[in-house]
GULO-934577 format. One record per residue: residue in one letter; chain; x, y, z of N, C-alpha, C in turn. Coordinates in steps of 0.05 Angstrom, whole numbers, always signed. Example, Ala and Ser with C-alpha at 12.3 -4.5 7.8 and 13.67 -1.06 7.14 Angstrom:
REM GULO-934577
A_A_+264_-114_+156_+246_-90_+156_+264_-66_+156
S_A_+257_-45_+142_+273_-21_+143_+258_+1_+157
***
This chain:
REM GULO-934577
M_A_+167_-159_+84_+142_-147_+75_+147_-133_+49
R_A_+148_-139_+28_+162_-127_+6_+158_-146_-17
T_A_+163_-138_-42_+155_-156_-64_+170_-153_-90
A_A_+160_-167_-109_+165_-174_-136_+180_-154_-153
A_A_+188_-164_-178_+198_-148_-200_+220_-128_-191
S_A_+215_-102_-198_+236_-82_-192_+240_-81_-162
H_A_+219_-87_-146_+222_-87_-117_+242_-108_-109
R_A_+242_-132_-122_+261_-152_-115_+289_-142_-122
R_A_+292_-128_-145_+318_-118_-151_+328_-98_-130
S_A_+309_-81_-122_+316_-61_-101_+323_-76_-75
R_A_+308_-97_-69_+314_-112_-44_+342_-124_-46
R_A_+348_-136_-69_+375_-147_-71_+396_-126_-67
A_A_+392_-102_-77_+411_-81_-74_+414_-74_-44
V_A_+391_-74_-30_+392_-68_-1_+408_-89_+13
L_A_+402_-115_+7_+415_-136_+21_+445_-138_+14
T_A_+452_-129_-10_+480_-128_-16_+494_-108_+1
L_A_+482_-85_+5_+494_-65_+22_+496_-74_+51
V_A_+476_-90_+59_+477_-101_+86_+500_-119_+89
A_A_+503_-136_+69_+525_-155_+70_+552_-141_+70
I_A_+562_-129_+53_+589_-118_+52_+589_-97_+74
G_A_+276_+322_+314_+253_+315_+305_+230_+334_+307
S_A_+224_+342_+285_+198_+356_+284_+181_+346_+262
L_A_+155_+349_+263_+137_+341_+241_+137_+361_+219
L_A_+136_+351_+194_+134_+369_+171_+106_+366_+159
W_A_+91_+388_+160_+63_+386_+152_+59_+392_+123
A_A_+39_+378_+111_+33_+381_+83_+4_+389_+79
T_A_-3_+401_+56_-30_+407_+50_-44_+383_+38
Q_A_-70_+384_+37_-86_+362_+26_-94_+368_-3
P_A_-83_+352_-22_-90_+356_-50_-118_+344_-56
A_A_-131_+355_-76_-157_+345_-84_-155_+316_-92
G_A_-174_+300_-83_-176_+272_-91_-158_+253_-77
A_A_-141_+263_-59_-122_+245_-46_-132_+240_-17
A_A_-118_+222_-3_-125_+217_+25_-120_+243_+41
H_A_-132_+244_+65_-128_+267_+82_-99_+266_+93
V_A_-82_+283_+82_-54_+283_+88_-49_+298_+114
A_A_-35_+285_+132_-29_+298_+158_+0_+305_+161
G_A_+18_+295_+143_+46_+303_+144_+65_+280_+145
R_A_+89_+286_+155_+111_+267_+156_+124_+267_+184
I_A_+133_+244_+192_+151_+242_+215_+178_+235_+204
P_A_+198_+252_+206_+224_+246_+195_+238_+223_+210
L_A_+252_+206_+196_+270_+186_+207_+299_+194_+201
P_A_+318_+183_+215_+346_+190_+209_+354_+186_+180
D_A_+370_+204_+169_+380_+200_+142_+395_+173_+140
G_A_+391_+159_+118_+405_+134_+114_+394_+111_+129
F_A_+372_+114_+144_+362_+93_+162_+352_+68_+147
Q_A_+340_+72_+124_+329_+50_+108_+308_+34_+124
P_A_+286_+47_+131_+265_+33_+147_+249_+13_+132
E_A_+236_-5_+146_+219_-25_+133_+194_-30_+150
G_A_+198_-38_+175_+176_-45_+192_+169_-24_+212
I_A_+143_-24_+221_+134_-5_+241_+112_-19_+259
H_A_+113_-12_+284_+91_-20_+303_+84_+5_+318
V_A_+58_+11_+321_+49_+35_+335_+30_+27_+358
E_A_+37_+36_+382_+20_+30_+405_-3_+50_+407
P_A_-24_+43_+421_-47_+62_+424_-39_+89_+436
N_A_-19_+90_+453_-11_+115_+465_+7_+132_+447
G_A_+12_+123_+422_+28_+139_+403_+58_+132_+403
T_A_+67_+114_+420_+94_+104_+418_+97_+86_+394
F_A_+119_+90_+378_+123_+73_+355_+151_+61_+355
Y_A_+153_+39_+342_+179_+25_+338_+184_+22_+308
A_A_+208_+27_+299_+214_+25_+270_+242_+12_+268
G_A_+245_-6_+248_+270_-20_+245_+284_-13_+219
S_A_+310_-19_+218_+327_-12_+196_+337_-37_+181
L_A_+336_-35_+154_+347_-56_+137_+378_-55_+136
V_A_+390_-34_+145_+419_-31_+143_+433_-49_+163
D_A_+425_-46_+189_+440_-60_+210_+422_-70_+232
G_A_+395_-69_+228_+377_-80_+248_+371_-61_+271
T_A_+381_-37_+270_+376_-18_+291_+345_-14_+294
I_A_+336_-12_+319_+308_-6_+325_+306_+21_+338
L_A_+289_+38_+327_+283_+64_+340_+257_+62_+355
V_A_+255_+77_+377_+230_+81_+391_+224_+111_+389
G_A_+199_+118_+384_+193_+147_+381_+164_+152_+389
S_A_+156_+177_+385_+129_+186_+392_+116_+199_+367
V_A_+92_+189_+360_+79_+202_+337_+69_+230_+344
K_A_+68_+236_+370_+58_+262_+379_+79_+284_+375
T_A_+104_+277_+381_+126_+297_+380_+145_+293_+356
G_A_+145_+268_+345_+164_+262_+323_+192_+256_+333
E_A_+196_+257_+359_+223_+251_+370_+228_+221_+370
T_A_+253_+213_+365_+261_+185_+365_+288_+182_+380
R_A_+292_+157_+389_+318_+150_+400_+323_+121_+394
V_A_+348_+112_+396_+355_+85_+390_+348_+67_+414
L_A_+332_+47_+409_+325_+27_+430_+343_+3_+429
V_A_+348_-7_+404_+363_-32_+400_+386_-27_+381
T_A_+410_-33_+391_+434_-34_+373_+443_-63_+373
P_A_+434_-78_+353_+439_-107_+353_+467_-115_+346
P_A_+475_-140_+351_+501_-149_+341_+503_-146_+311
A_A_+527_-145_+301_+532_-142_+272_+520_-166_+258
G_A_+509_-161_+234_+499_-183_+217_+469_-186_+218
R_A_+455_-169_+234_+426_-171_+234_+413_-148_+219
I_A_+389_-153_+209_+373_-131_+198_+345_-133_+210
S_A_+329_-113_+205_+301_-113_+216_+282_-109_+193
V_A_+262_-126_+192_+241_-123_+171_+215_-118_+187
G_A_+195_-136_+186_+171_-131_+202_+176_-135_+231
L_A_+159_-121_+248_+162_-124_+277_+136_-119_+291
E_A_+134_-129_+316_+110_-125_+332_+117_-126_+361
A_A_+106_-107_+377_+110_-106_+406_+88_-122_+419
H_A_+95_-135_+442_+75_-151_+456_+86_-156_+485
R_A_+72_-145_+504_+77_-150_+533_+106_-147_+540
G_A_+117_-124_+533_+145_-118_+541_+166_-129_+524
L_A_+158_-142_+502_+178_-154_+484_+173_-143_+455
L_A_+194_-143_+439_+192_-135_+411_+201_-158_+394
F_A_+182_-168_+378_+188_-191_+360_+195_-180_+333
V_A_+218_-188_+322_+228_-176_+297_+235_-198_+277
A_A_+224_-195_+253_+232_-211_+230_+257_-200_+218
G_A_+277_-217_+215_+304_-208_+207_+311_-215_+179
G_A_+292_-220_+160_+299_-226_+133_+316_-251_+132
P_A_+339_-250_+118_+357_-273_+116_+373_-278_+141
T_A_+371_-260_+160_+388_-262_+184_+375_-275_+208
G_A_+349_-284_+205_+336_-298_+226_+312_-284_+237
A_A_+306_-289_+262_+284_-276_+277_+294_-271_+305
F_A_+284_-249_+317_+295_-240_+343_+273_-230_+361
V_A_+278_-231_+387_+261_-220_+407_+278_-202_+425
Y_A_+269_-177_+428_+284_-157_+445_+267_-149_+468
D_A_+280_-141_+490_+267_-130_+513_+261_-100_+508
L_A_+236_-92_+512_+228_-65_+505_+238_-44_+525
D_A_+246_-53_+548_+258_-34_+568_+288_-29_+563
T_A_+302_-51_+559_+331_-49_+557_+342_-50_+529
G_A_+326_-61_+510_+336_-65_+483_+354_-89_+480
E_A_+357_-105_+501_+374_-128_+500_+360_-151_+485
T_A_+376_-169_+473_+366_-193_+460_+356_-213_+481
V_A_+330_-221_+477_+319_-241_+494_+322_-269_+482
R_A_+316_-271_+456_+320_-296_+441_+328_-289_+412
A_A_+344_-306_+400_+351_-304_+372_+346_-331_+359
Y_A_+334_-332_+335_+328_-357_+322_+342_-358_+295
D_A_+358_-379_+291_+371_-384_+266_+352_-402_+249
V_A_+342_-391_+227_+323_-406_+211_+336_-418_+186
G_A_+362_-419_+185_+376_-432_+164_+381_-414_+140
I_A_+393_-425_+119_+401_-410_+95_+379_-412_+74
G_A_+375_-390_+60_+356_-390_+38_+329_-380_+43
G_A_+322_-373_+68_+296_-362_+75_+296_-332_+77
F_A_+273_-320_+79_+270_-292_+84_+247_-287_+104
V_A_+255_-283_+129_+235_-278_+150_+225_-250_+147
N_A_+199_-247_+140_+190_-221_+129_+173_-205_+148
D_A_+155_-219_+163_+137_-204_+180_+129_-222_+204
V_A_+116_-210_+224_+109_-225_+248_+83_-214_+259
V_A_+67_-232_+271_+44_-224_+286_+44_-241_+312
V_A_+35_-229_+334_+35_-242_+360_+7_-245_+371
T_A_-1_-269_+379_-26_-274_+392_-20_-279_+422
K_A_-40_-286_+437_-35_-292_+466_-20_-318_+469
D_A_-20_-335_+448_-8_-361_+451_+19_-364_+437
A_A_+24_-348_+416_+48_-352_+400_+54_-328_+382
A_A_+79_-327_+373_+86_-308_+352_+89_-324_+326
Y_A_+80_-312_+304_+81_-325_+278_+97_-308_+259
F_A_+119_-319_+248_+136_-305_+229_+132_-317_+201
T_A_+130_-299_+181_+128_-309_+153_+155_-314_+141
N_A_+157_-333_+123_+180_-338_+107_+172_-335_+78
S_A_+181_-314_+65_+171_-308_+38_+182_-326_+17
F_A_+202_-343_+24_+214_-361_+4_+207_-390_+8
A_A_+188_-396_+26_+181_-424_+32_+152_-426_+40
S_A_+141_-451_+38_+113_-456_+45_+111_-463_+75
E_A_+118_-443_+91_+118_-448_+120_+117_-421_+135
L_A_+108_-423_+160_+111_-402_+180_+129_-413_+201
Y_A_+141_-394_+217_+155_-402_+241_+137_-394_+265
R_A_+132_-413_+282_+115_-408_+305_+133_-409_+330
V_A_+130_-388_+347_+145_-386_+372_+124_-387_+395
P_A_+120_-410_+408_+101_-411_+430_+109_-392_+453
L_A_+88_-381_+466_+92_-363_+488_+82_-376_+514
R_A_+97_-395_+524_+89_-408_+549_+96_-391_+572
S_A_+77_-385_+589_+80_-367_+612_+90_-340_+603
G_A_+83_-332_+578_+90_-306_+567_+118_-305_+556
A_A_+134_-326_+560_+162_-326_+551_+165_-340_+524
P_A_+179_-328_+505_+183_-341_+479_+200_-367_+481
Q_A_+191_-387_+467_+205_-413_+467_+219_-418_+441
A_A_+229_-442_+437_+242_-448_+412_+223_-446_+388
A_A_+233_-438_+365_+217_-435_+341_+210_-462_+329
E_A_+185_-465_+321_+175_-489_+307_+168_-482_+278
I_A_+171_-501_+261_+162_-497_+233_+133_-506_+230
L_A_+117_-489_+218_+89_-495_+213_+85_-496_+182
P_A_+85_-520_+170_+82_-522_+141_+54_-511_+132
L_A_+54_-497_+110_+29_-486_+98_+18_-506_+78
T_A_-8_-513_+82_-21_-532_+64_-47_-519_+53
G_A_-62_-533_+37_-87_-522_+27_-84_-506_+1
D_A_-97_-483_+0_-98_-467_-25_-72_-454_-32
F_A_-55_-448_-13_-30_-433_-19_-11_-450_-37
E_A_+0_-437_-57_+20_-449_-75_+44_-431_-77
L_A_+68_-442_-71_+92_-427_-73_+99_-419_-101
Q_A_+107_-394_-106_+114_-384_-133_+142_-372_-131
D_A_+153_-364_-154_+178_-350_-154_+175_-323_-142
G_A_+195_-313_-128_+194_-286_-117_+185_-286_-88
F_A_+174_-263_-79_+165_-260_-52_+136_-271_-50
N_A_+132_-290_-32_+106_-303_-29_+92_-292_-5
I_A_+87_-308_+16_+74_-299_+40_+90_-277_+52
N_A_+77_-254_+57_+91_-230_+66_+79_-219_+92
G_A_+62_-199_+90_+49_-188_+114_+30_-208_+127
I_A_+28_-207_+154_+11_-225_+168_-3_-211_+191
E_A_-28_-218_+196_-44_-208_+218_-60_-230_+231
A_A_-72_-225_+254_-87_-245_+268_-115_-234_+276
A_A_-135_-252_+275_-161_-244_+285_-159_-239_+315
P_A_-176_-222_+326_-173_-215_+355_-173_-240_+373
N_A_-187_-261_+366_-187_-285_+383_-163_-302_+379
G_A_-146_-296_+359_-122_-311_+354_-127_-338_+341
H_A_-152_-344_+334_-158_-370_+322_-154_-371_+292
E_A_-150_-348_+280_-145_-348_+251_-124_-326_+245
L_A_-108_-332_+225_-88_-313_+215_-96_-304_+187
L_A_-87_-281_+179_-90_-271_+152_-63_-264_+141
A_A_-57_-272_+116_-31_-266_+104_-35_-260_+75
V_A_-18_-243_+64_-20_-236_+36_+4_-248_+21
Q_A_-2_-259_-3_+19_-269_-21_+25_-247_-41
S_A_+49_-235_-38_+56_-211_-54_+55_-216_-84
N_A_+67_-238_-93_+71_-242_-121_+45_-250_-136
T_A_+25_-261_-122_+0_-268_-135_-23_-249_-129
G_A_-20_-234_-108_-42_-216_-99_-64_-230_-84
D_A_-59_-254_-75_-79_-269_-60_-77_-264_-30
L_A_-100_-265_-18_-102_-262_+11_-111_-289_+22
F_A_-98_-299_+44_-105_-325_+55_-113_-323_+84
R_A_-132_-340_+91_-139_-346_+119_-123_-371_+127
I_A_-109_-370_+150_-92_-392_+158_-100_-402_+186
D_A_-102_-428_+189_-107_-440_+215_-80_-441_+229
P_A_-77_-427_+252_-51_-426_+266_-44_-452_+279
R_A_-62_-471_+281_-56_-497_+293_-45_-517_+273
T_A_-57_-516_+248_-50_-536_+228_-34_-526_+205
G_A_-36_-499_+200_-23_-488_+176_-40_-490_+151
D_A_-65_-500_+154_-83_-501_+130_-90_-473_+120
T_A_-88_-469_+94_-94_-443_+83_-119_-444_+65
V_A_-135_-423_+66_-159_-420_+49_-158_-393_+37
R_A_-159_-392_+10_-159_-366_-4_-184_-349_+3
V_A_-180_-324_+11_-202_-306_+17_-214_-297_-10
D_A_-240_-299_-13_-253_-291_-37_-255_-260_-38
L_A_-240_-248_-56_-240_-219_-59_-256_-210_-84
G_A_-273_-228_-94_-290_-221_-117_-274_-217_-142
G_A_-251_-231_-145_-235_-228_-168_-215_-205_-167
T_A_-215_-190_-146_-196_-168_-143_-169_-178_-131
S_A_-147_-167_-142_-121_-175_-132_-110_-153_-113
V_A_-94_-162_-94_-79_-142_-78_-49_-148_-82
S_A_-42_-150_-107_-14_-155_-114_+5_-133_-102
F_A_+29_-141_-98_+49_-124_-85_+41_-119_-56
G_A_+24_-136_-45_+15_-133_-18_+39_-137_+1
D_A_+41_-119_+20_+64_-119_+39_+53_-121_+67
G_A_+56_-99_+83_+46_-99_+110_+16_-100_+112
L_A_+5_-113_+132_-24_-114_+137_-30_-101_+164
L_A_-54_-90_+166_-65_-80_+192_-94_-86_+193
L_A_-102_-103_+212_-130_-111_+215_-143_-95_+238
Q_A_-164_-81_+232_-180_-66_+252_-209_-74_+250
G_A_-218_-90_+269_-244_-102_+267_-246_-119_+242
H_A_-265_-113_+224_-267_-128_+199_-256_-111_+175
T_A_-241_-91_+181_-228_-75_+160_-198_-82_+160
L_A_-189_-90_+136_-161_-97_+132_-147_-77_+114
F_A_-126_-64_+124_-110_-46_+108_-87_-62_+96
V_A_-84_-62_+70_-64_-77_+55_-45_-57_+42
V_A_-20_-55_+50_-1_-37_+38_+8_-50_+12
R_A_+4_-36_-11_+13_-46_-37_+36_-29_-46
N_A_+60_-39_-39_+84_-22_-40_+91_-9_-67
E_A_+93_-26_-88_+101_-14_-114_+80_+3_-126
L_A_+55_+1_-117_+33_+17_-128_+29_+42_-112
N_A_+44_+46_-90_+43_+70_-73_+14_+75_-63
L_A_+2_+54_-53_-25_+58_-42_-31_+37_-21
I_A_-52_+42_-5_-62_+23_+14_-90_+15_+6
A_A_-95_-11_+2_-122_-20_-4_-137_-25_+22
V_A_-162_-16_+22_-179_-20_+46_-199_-42_+39
V_A_-196_-64_+54_-213_-88_+48_-233_-91_+70
R_A_-259_-93_+64_-280_-99_+83_-285_-128_+83
L_A_-279_-142_+105_-280_-171_+107_-307_-180_+119
S_A_-315_-204_+111_-339_-217_+123_-333_-225_+152
G_A_-354_-231_+167_-350_-238_+195_-332_-262_+200
D_A_-333_-282_+181_-316_-305_+185_-290_-303_+169
L_A_-284_-280_+158_-259_-274_+144_-256_-291_+118
S_A_-277_-303_+109_-275_-320_+85_-277_-304_+59
S_A_-287_-279_+61_-290_-263_+36_-286_-234_+44
G_A_-283_-217_+23_-280_-189_+28_-281_-174_+2
R_A_-283_-147_+4_-284_-130_-19_-266_-106_-14
V_A_-252_-98_-35_-236_-73_-33_-256_-50_-36
V_A_-258_-34_-15_-278_-12_-14_-265_+16_-17
D_A_-239_+17_-16_-226_+43_-18_-196_+39_-23
E_A_-183_+60_-33_-154_+60_-36_-144_+87_-25
I_A_-125_+84_-7_-113_+108_+5_-87_+115_-9
T_A_-85_+140_-17_-61_+149_-31_-51_+174_-16
S_A_-26_+182_-22_-15_+206_-11_+9_+214_-27
P_A_+14_+241_-31_+38_+249_-45_+63_+243_-29
D_A_+60_+236_-3_+82_+228_+14_+90_+199_+12
F_A_+75_+183_-4_+81_+155_-7_+104_+152_-27
D_A_+125_+137_-19_+147_+130_-36_+156_+102_-29
V_A_+142_+83_-40_+144_+54_-34_+138_+49_-5
P_A_+113_+51_+3_+105_+45_+30_+107_+15_+35
T_A_+114_+7_+59_+117_-22_+64_+100_-31_+87
T_A_+99_-16_+109_+83_-26_+133_+68_-2_+145
V_A_+47_-9_+160_+29_+11_+171_+21_+5_+199
G_A_+19_+26_+215_+7_+24_+242_-14_+45_+245
R_A_-30_+43_+266_-52_+62_+270_-55_+68_+299
T_A_-61_+93_+306_-72_+101_+331_-91_+124_+327
G_A_-115_+123_+339_-135_+143_+334_-143_+143_+305
G_A_-147_+167_+294_-156_+169_+266_-134_+173_+246
R_A_-110_+163_+252_-88_+167_+233_-73_+141_+229
L_A_-64_+137_+204_-46_+116_+197_-18_+126_+195
Y_A_+1_+110_+203_+29_+117_+203_+43_+96_+185
V_A_+54_+106_+162_+62_+88_+141_+92_+92_+134
I_A_+107_+71_+138_+136_+72_+132_+140_+75_+102
Q_A_+159_+92_+94_+166_+96_+66_+195_+85_+62
A_A_+196_+61_+49_+222_+48_+45_+239_+60_+22
R_A_+226_+73_+3_+239_+86_-19_+258_+67_-34
F_A_+249_+43_-40_+267_+24_-54_+276_+33_-81
G_A_+262_+52_-93_+270_+62_-119_+292_+82_-119
V_A_+301_+90_-95_+322_+110_-92_+347_+96_-82
A_A_+370_+101_-95_+395_+89_-86_+401_+98_-58
P_A_+404_+79_-39_+408_+87_-11_+437_+97_-6
T_A_+439_+119_+7_+464_+130_+16_+461_+139_+45
P_A_+483_+146_+59_+480_+156_+86_+464_+182_+88
D_A_+460_+196_+65_+445_+221_+66_+417_+219_+55
T_A_+409_+195_+46_+382_+191_+36_+361_+196_+57
R_A_+341_+212_+51_+320_+219_+70_+299_+197_+72
Y_A_+289_+192_+96_+268_+172_+101_+248_+184_+120
W_A_+223_+174_+119_+202_+185_+136_+179_+166_+139
I_A_+162_+172_+158_+136_+159_+162_+115_+178_+152
A_A_+99_+169_+132_+77_+186_+122_+53_+183_+141
V_A_+39_+205_+146_+16_+205_+164_-8_+212_+148
V_A_-29_+196_+149_-54_+202_+135_-77_+199_+154
R_A_-97_+216_+151_-121_+214_+168_-141_+195_+155
V_A_-154_+179_+172_-174_+161_+163_-198_+163_+182
H_A_-222_+155_+173_-246_+157_+189_-249_+132_+206
***
């Protein structure tokens, strides 16, 4: 879930390193989003993905070694849920019916048990890809590959994840240099997917059966540097990482068009990548790609109030 230009340079630096609780409250500045504060994450954690449950439980993953934290947005307390085998990282993630589906960048894709943290399935997607984000419907999990014209589909027969299938993307989408399809979401009925192409700023509606893509008409507006997505009814929150903001897109009933109706900012944003929501608050991971990562680098989840 991450993108272009200097972001790509920061990403390469992160991947090179991979290869070789209390809440802090802030005041609300004039003209900015309603700031609710920060939830600290462990120093040096290098977070990227987040999933937030309606009860306030959240899961966050690390680009360093794939560690997954489970925590509470109410107390800010966290603990380690998953300590994966060496060689894995964690990018986008989503919880579904006792399982945690995790996009692992160049290291593959994984499914963990939410009770024990044990690996349920691991998928080797080959060399040269970047598994960036995941969304889960009642029928399947869909992982994006930012370096190819394809999704990975994991059918959920009897609720259990099966072998990964390649779903080629056809239609309006065109592969470009850099990070392409990034964040992904699903309509409530699971019959349509939405995904953002980071390097072009295009939003696409995708048929999960065929892989056919149709560009969503945004009235000429771009959502470049689009990263994590969050769909709530017909409102789509698009994290635009290098711009340090979240675009709020109001979509038509058939998801064929939309308009950017607001932009959420916060002084606590420092390269936001992914977002979750419960109640009237958004919880936004701050990846801080512009800061050289060290074991002492501070990381946090920014909290903003929304209506």
